MMTF fields as JSON, N, C-alpha, C and O atoms, coordinates in Angstrom:
{
  "mmtfVersion": "1.0.0",
  "mmtfProducer": "UNKNOWN",
  "numBonds": 247,
  "numAtoms": 248,
  "numGroups": 62,
  "numChains": 1,
  "numModels": 1,
  "chainsPerModel": [1],
  "groupsPerChain": [62],
  "chainIdList": ["A"],
  "bondAtomList": [4, 2, 8, 6, 12, 10, 16, 14, 20, 18, 24, 22, 28, 26, 32, 30, 36, 34, 40, 38, 44, 42, 48, 46, 52, 50, 56, 54, 60, 58, 64, 62, 68, 66, 72, 70, 76, 74, 80, 78, 84, 82, 88, 86, 92, 90, 96, 94, 100, 98, 104, 102, 108, 106, 112, 110, 116, 114, 120, 118, 124, 122, 128, 126, 132, 130, 136, 134, 140, 138, 144, 142, 148, 146, 152, 150, 156, 154, 160, 158, 164, 162, 168, 166, 172, 170, 176, 174, 180, 178, 184, 182, 188, 186, 192, 190, 196, 194, 200, 198, 204, 202, 208, 206, 212, 210, 216, 214, 220, 218, 224, 222, 228, 226, 232, 230, 236, 234, 240, 238, 244, 242],
  "bondOrderList": [1, 1, 1, 1, 1, 1, 1, 1, 1, 1, 1, 1, 1, 1, 1, 1, 1, 1, 1, 1, 1, 1, 1, 1, 1, 1, 1, 1, 1, 1, 1, 1, 1, 1, 1, 1, 1, 1, 1, 1, 1, 1, 1, 1, 1, 1, 1, 1, 1, 1, 1, 1, 1, 1, 1, 1, 1, 1, 1, 1, 1],
  "groupList": [{"groupName": "MET", "atomNameList": ["N", "CA", "C", "O"], "elementList": ["N", "C", "C", "O"], "formalChargeList": [0, 0, 0, 0], "bondAtomList": [1, 0, 2, 1, 3, 2], "bondOrderList": [1, 1, 2], "singleLetterCode": "M", "chemCompType": "L-PEPTIDE LINKING"}, {"groupName": "ILE", "atomNameList": ["N", "CA", "C", "O"], "elementList": ["N", "C", "C", "O"], "formalChargeList": [0, 0, 0, 0], "bondAtomList": [1, 0, 2, 1, 3, 2], "bondOrderList": [1, 1, 2], "singleLetterCode": "I", "chemCompType": "L-PEPTIDE LINKING"}, {"groupName": "VAL", "atomNameList": ["N", "CA", "C", "O"], "elementList": ["N", "C", "C", "O"], "formalChargeList": [0, 0, 0, 0], "bondAtomList": [1, 0, 2, 1, 3, 2], "bondOrderList": [1, 1, 2], "singleLetterCode": "V", "chemCompType": "L-PEPTIDE LINKING"}, {"groupName": "ARG", "atomNameList": ["N", "CA", "C", "O"], "elementList": ["N", "C", "C", "O"], "formalChargeList": [0, 0, 0, 0], "bondAtomList": [1, 0, 2, 1, 3, 2], "bondOrderList": [1, 1, 2], "singleLetterCode": "R", "chemCompType": "L-PEPTIDE LINKING"}, {"groupName": "GLN", "atomNameList": ["N", "CA", "C", "O"], "elementList": ["N", "C", "C", "O"], "formalChargeList": [0, 0, 0, 0], "bondAtomList": [1, 0, 2, 1, 3, 2], "bondOrderList": [1, 1, 2], "singleLetterCode": "Q", "chemCompType": "L-PEPTIDE LINKING"}, {"groupName": "ALA", "atomNameList": ["N", "CA", "C", "O"], "elementList": ["N", "C", "C", "O"], "formalChargeList": [0, 0, 0, 0], "bondAtomList": [1, 0, 2, 1, 3, 2], "bondOrderList": [1, 1, 2], "singleLetterCode": "A", "chemCompType": "L-PEPTIDE LINKING"}, {"groupName": "PHE", "atomNameList": ["N", "CA", "C", "O"], "elementList": ["N", "C", "C", "O"], "formalChargeList": [0, 0, 0, 0], "bondAtomList": [1, 0, 2, 1, 3, 2], "bondOrderList": [1, 1, 2], "singleLetterCode": "F", "chemCompType": "L-PEPTIDE LINKING"}, {"groupName": "PRO", "atomNameList": ["N", "CA", "C", "O"], "elementList": ["N", "C", "C", "O"], "formalChargeList": [0, 0, 0, 0], "bondAtomList": [1, 0, 2, 1, 3, 2], "bondOrderList": [1, 1, 2], "singleLetterCode": "P", "chemCompType": "L-PEPTIDE LINKING"}, {"groupName": "ASP", "atomNameList": ["N", "CA", "C", "O"], "elementList": ["N", "C", "C", "O"], "formalChargeList": [0, 0, 0, 0], "bondAtomList": [1, 0, 2, 1, 3, 2], "bondOrderList": [1, 1, 2], "singleLetterCode": "D", "chemCompType": "L-PEPTIDE LINKING"}, {"groupName": "GLU", "atomNameList": ["N", "CA", "C", "O"], "elementList": ["N", "C", "C", "O"], "formalChargeList": [0, 0, 0, 0], "bondAtomList": [1, 0, 2, 1, 3, 2], "bondOrderList": [1, 1, 2], "singleLetterCode": "E", "chemCompType": "L-PEPTIDE LINKING"}, {"groupName": "THR", "atomNameList": ["N", "CA", "C", "O"], "elementList": ["N", "C", "C", "O"], "formalChargeList": [0, 0, 0, 0], "bondAtomList": [1, 0, 2, 1, 3, 2], "bondOrderList": [1, 1, 2], "singleLetterCode": "T", "chemCompType": "L-PEPTIDE LINKING"}, {"groupName": "TRP", "atomNameList": ["N", "CA", "C", "O"], "elementList": ["N", "C", "C", "O"], "formalChargeList": [0, 0, 0, 0], "bondAtomList": [1, 0, 2, 1, 3, 2], "bondOrderList": [1, 1, 2], "singleLetterCode": "W", "chemCompType": "L-PEPTIDE LINKING"}, {"groupName": "SER", "atomNameList": ["N", "CA", "C", "O"], "elementList": ["N", "C", "C", "O"], "formalChargeList": [0, 0, 0, 0], "bondAtomList": [1, 0, 2, 1, 3, 2], "bondOrderList": [1, 1, 2], "singleLetterCode": "S", "chemCompType": "L-PEPTIDE LINKING"}, {"groupName": "HIS", "atomNameList": ["N", "CA", "C", "O"], "elementList": ["N", "C", "C", "O"], "formalChargeList": [0, 0, 0, 0], "bondAtomList": [1, 0, 2, 1, 3, 2], "bondOrderList": [1, 1, 2], "singleLetterCode": "H", "chemCompType": "L-PEPTIDE LINKING"}, {"groupName": "GLY", "atomNameList": ["N", "CA", "C", "O"], "elementList": ["N", "C", "C", "O"], "formalChargeList": [0, 0, 0, 0], "bondAtomList": [1, 0, 2, 1, 3, 2], "bondOrderList": [1, 1, 2], "singleLetterCode": "G", "chemCompType": "PEPTIDE LINKING"}, {"groupName": "LEU", "atomNameList": ["N", "CA", "C", "O"], "elementList": ["N", "C", "C", "O"], "formalChargeList": [0, 0, 0, 0], "bondAtomList": [1, 0, 2, 1, 3, 2], "bondOrderList": [1, 1, 2], "singleLetterCode": "L", "chemCompType": "L-PEPTIDE LINKING"}, {"groupName": "LYS", "atomNameList": ["N", "CA", "C", "O"], "elementList": ["N", "C", "C", "O"], "formalChargeList": [0, 0, 0, 0], "bondAtomList": [1, 0, 2, 1, 3, 2], "bondOrderList": [1, 1, 2], "singleLetterCode": "K", "chemCompType": "L-PEPTIDE LINKING"}, {"groupName": "ASN", "atomNameList": ["N", "CA", "C", "O"], "elementList": ["N", "C", "C", "O"], "formalChargeList": [0, 0, 0, 0], "bondAtomList": [1, 0, 2, 1, 3, 2], "bondOrderList": [1, 1, 2], "singleLetterCode": "N", "chemCompType": "L-PEPTIDE LINKING"}],
  "groupTypeList": [0, 1, 2, 3, 4, 5, 6, 7, 8, 8, 8, 9, 9, 5, 0, 5, 10, 5, 0, 11, 12, 0, 2, 13, 14, 15, 5, 6, 15, 6, 15, 13, 14, 16, 6, 8, 5, 10, 5, 7, 14, 5, 7, 5, 8, 10, 2, 3, 5, 5, 2, 3, 17, 0, 15, 9, 5, 3, 5, 3, 3, 3],
  "groupIdList": [1, 2, 3, 4, 5, 6, 7, 8, 9, 10, 11, 12, 13, 14, 15, 16, 17, 18, 19, 20, 21, 22, 23, 24, 25, 26, 27, 28, 29, 30, 31, 32, 33, 34, 35, 36, 37, 38, 39, 40, 41, 42, 43, 44, 45, 46, 47, 48, 49, 50, 51, 52, 53, 54, 55, 56, 57, 58, 59, 60, 61, 62],
  "secStructList": [7, 2, 2, 2, 2, 2, 7, 6, 6, 1, 7, 2, 2, 2, 2, 2, 2, 2, 2, 2, 2, 2, 2, 2, 2, 2, 2, 2, 2, 2, 2, 6, 6, 1, 1, 7, 7, 7, 1, 6, 6, 2, 2, 2, 2, 2, 2, 2, 2, 2, 2, 2, 2, 2, 2, 2, 2, 2, 2, 2, 2, 7],
  "xCoordList": [-75.399, -74.899, -73.576, -72.772, -73.366, -72.171, -70.894, -69.888, -70.934, -69.734, -69.309, -68.114, -70.249, -69.921, -69.218, -68.294, -69.662, -69.042, -67.628, -66.725, -67.442, -66.139, -65.142, -63.94, -65.646, -64.787, -65.291, -65.732, -65.233, -65.839, -65.207, -65.862, -63.95, -63.272, -63.296, -62.756, -63.905, -63.9, -65.263, -66.266, -65.28, -66.517, -67.387, -67.051, -68.494, -69.363, -69.865, -69.861, -70.287, -70.814, -69.732, -69.978, -68.543, -67.437, -67.061, -66.823, -67.004, -66.644, -67.729, -67.421, -68.996, -70.085, -70.02, -70.246, -69.711, -69.581, -68.403, -68.496, -67.309, -66.13, -66.433, -66.074, -67.087, -67.445, -68.407, -68.221, -69.432, -70.415, -69.731, -70.004, -68.848, -68.149, -67.303, -67.282, -66.602, -65.769, -66.617, -66.287, -67.703, -68.561, -69.218, -69.317, -69.662, -70.282, -69.273, -69.605, -68.048, -67.005, -66.686, -66.514, -66.605, -66.36, -67.492, -67.25, -68.728, -69.873, -69.748, -69.963, -69.404, -69.266, -68.103, -68.195, -67.02, -65.895, -66.309, -65.917, -67.091, -67.592, -68.535, -68.434, -69.444, -70.417, -69.743, -70.243, -68.612, -67.908, -66.813, -65.999, -66.793, -65.881, -64.435, -63.549, -64.182, -62.805, -62.315, -61.109, -63.254, -62.944, -63.678, -64.751, -63.105, -63.734, -64.906, -64.718, -66.095, -67.294, -67.861, -69.005, -67.07, -67.593, -67.619, -68.442, -66.736, -66.717, -67.907, -68.229, -68.553, -69.682, -69.246, -68.258, -69.982, -69.691, -68.559, -68.208, -67.973, -66.803, -67.059, -66.269, -68.122, -68.319, -68.47, -67.841, -69.29, -69.509, -68.22, -67.927, -67.454, -66.194, -65.207, -64.514, -65.146, -64.237, -64.639, -63.789, -65.927, -66.413, -66.132, -65.643, -66.437, -66.171, -64.682, -64.327, -63.828, -62.384, -61.925, -61.104, -62.437, -62.052, -62.487, -61.706, -63.722, -64.225, -63.441, -63.038, -63.229, -62.478, -61.077, -60.611, -60.404, -59.05, -59.049, -58.142, -60.044, -60.145, -60.325, -59.673, -61.198, -61.451, -60.216, -59.881, -59.547, -58.355, -57.215, -56.472, -57.075, -56.036, -56.316, -55.396, -57.558, -57.934, -57.652, -57.167, -57.948, -57.718, -56.216, -55.829, -55.372, -53.925, -53.365, -52.347, -54.025, -53.573, -53.738, -53.075, -54.596, -54.887, -53.8, -53.882],
  "yCoordList": [-38.394, -38.943, -38.26, -37.943, -38.042, -37.345, -38.106, -37.498, -39.429, -40.217, -40.007, -39.915, -39.931, -39.718, -38.373, -38.256, -37.361, -36.044, -36.047, -35.424, -36.746, -36.771, -37.68, -37.417, -38.757, -39.751, -40.037, -41.152, -39.057, -39.23, -40.337, -40.876, -40.677, -41.69, -43.079, -44.023, -43.212, -44.49, -45.167, -44.544, -46.434, -47.208, -46.652, -46.782, -46.039, -45.371, -46.328, -45.978, -47.502, -48.455, -48.919, -49.046, -49.169, -49.602, -48.508, -48.791, -47.259, -46.158, -45.908, -45.63, -46.004, -45.832, -46.917, -46.651, -48.134, -49.244, -49.004, -49.273, -48.505, -48.23, -47.149, -47.287, -46.083, -44.998, -45.502, -45.238, -46.226, -46.758, -47.679, -47.616, -48.528, -49.466, -48.742, -49.119, -47.693, -46.932, -46.275, -46.36, -45.626, -44.944, -45.963, -45.735, -47.077, -48.132, -48.695, -48.922, -48.914, -49.423, -48.449, -48.855, -47.166, -46.159, -46.136, -46.011, -46.256, -46.274, -47.425, -47.241, -48.603, -49.751, -49.57, -49.975, -48.97, -48.723, -47.793, -48.005, -46.772, -45.881, -46.64, -46.521, -47.413, -48.157, -49.151, -49.417, -49.697, -50.684, -50.07, -50.788, -48.733, -48.054, -47.985, -47.722, -48.213, -48.166, -46.733, -46.487, -45.781, -44.365, -43.631, -44.055, -42.545, -41.73, -40.955, -40.121, -41.23, -40.551, -39.587, -39.149, -39.254, -38.405, -36.926, -36.172, -36.512, -35.104, -34.826, -35.642, -33.698, -33.371, -33.354, -32.712, -34.054, -34.088, -35.01, -35.062, -35.744, -36.572, -37.575, -37.619, -38.381, -39.336, -38.644, -39.05, -37.617, -36.92, -36.274, -36.313, -35.684, -35.041, -36.066, -35.798, -37.234, -38.289, -38.793, -38.979, -39.013, -39.49, -38.438, -38.769, -37.185, -36.115, -36.05, -35.918, -36.143, -36.077, -37.26, -37.086, -38.442, -39.625, -39.489, -39.765, -39.067, -38.894, -37.781, -37.938, -36.667, -35.552, -35.999, -35.678, -36.742, -37.212, -38.152, -38.095, -39.006, -39.917, -39.12, -39.409, -38.132, -37.32, -36.497, -36.382, -35.931, -35.133, -35.999, -35.574, -37.208, -38.107, -38.491, -38.588, -38.702, -39.038, -37.859, -38.047, -36.659, -35.471, -35.289, -34.874, -35.595, -35.453, -36.455, -36.191, -37.595, -38.628, -38.203, -38.748, -37.254, -36.845, -36.008, -35.58],
  "zCoordList": [-11.147, -9.893, -9.53, -10.406, -8.26, -7.773, -8.127, -8.491, -8.022, -8.313, -9.764, -10.042, -10.682, -12.093, -12.282, -13.087, -11.535, -11.637, -11.064, -11.622, -9.954, -9.292, -10.007, -9.998, -10.629, -11.277, -12.692, -12.969, -13.585, -14.907, -15.763, -16.654, -15.5, -16.312, -15.689, -16.265, -14.537, -13.827, -13.9, -14.247, -13.572, -13.527, -12.4, -11.223, -12.767, -11.801, -10.716, -9.536, -11.096, -10.114, -9.148, -7.949, -9.665, -8.805, -7.815, -6.641, -8.277, -7.382, -6.343, -5.184, -6.742, -5.78, -4.716, -3.536, -5.132, -4.174, -3.233, -2.035, -3.769, -2.933, -1.905, -0.736, -2.329, -1.4, -0.329, 0.859, -0.757, 0.187, 1.191, 2.39, 0.697, 1.576, 2.612, 3.784, 2.17, 3.093, 4.183, 5.366, 3.784, 4.758, 5.69, 6.895, 5.133, 5.94, 6.95, 8.113, 6.49, 7.38, 8.5, 9.649, 8.17, 9.209, 10.229, 11.429, 9.749, 10.672, 11.657, 12.855, 11.17, 12.064, 13.034, 14.193, 12.573, 13.479, 14.616, 15.764, 14.308, 15.36, 16.289, 17.51, 15.72, 16.535, 17.475, 18.568, 17.048, 17.868, 18.732, 19.313, 18.816, 19.723, 19.274, 20.087, 18.002, 17.504, 17.298, 17.267, 17.158, 17.054, 18.162, 18.591, 18.618, 19.655, 19.053, 18.167, 19.532, 19.031, 20.067, 19.944, 21.09, 22.166, 21.792, 22.311, 20.909, 20.5, 19.587, 18.723, 19.77, 18.889, 17.423, 17.065, 16.6, 15.17, 14.767, 13.588, 15.711, 15.403, 14.276, 13.333, 14.327, 13.225, 11.863, 10.886, 11.804, 10.53, 10.033, 8.838, 10.934, 10.544, 9.99, 9.008, 10.618, 10.163, 8.784, 7.913, 8.588, 7.286, 6.209, 5.129, 6.502, 5.53, 5.171, 3.999, 6.17, 5.925, 5.07, 4.17, 5.338, 4.559, 3.109, 2.199, 2.886, 1.522, 0.815, -0.337, 1.504, 0.918, 0.515, -0.578, 1.398, 1.093, -0.108, -0.938, -0.204, -1.344, -2.644, -3.648, -2.618, -3.8, -4.175, -5.354, -3.183, -3.472, -4.002, -4.887, -3.466, -3.947, -5.402, -6.214, -5.711, -7.093, -8.014, -9.13, -7.564, -8.386, -8.65, -9.742, -7.659, -7.83, -8.842, -9.48, -8.987, -9.916, -11.356, -12.239, -11.612, -12.995, -13.556, -14.707]
}
């Protein structure tokens, strides 16, 4: 699983739930108009940036 590779020392199930929750929350924010989704690729770009930032922040903690 990708989460195990990215967070080998953490609880895999907890991290997978956290990632899923973040992506799910972002999806709802876009659906409810809280973020601008008019630019091509905007939702996907935002989700990628959020996940990337989370992974990079975790890597810096090590």
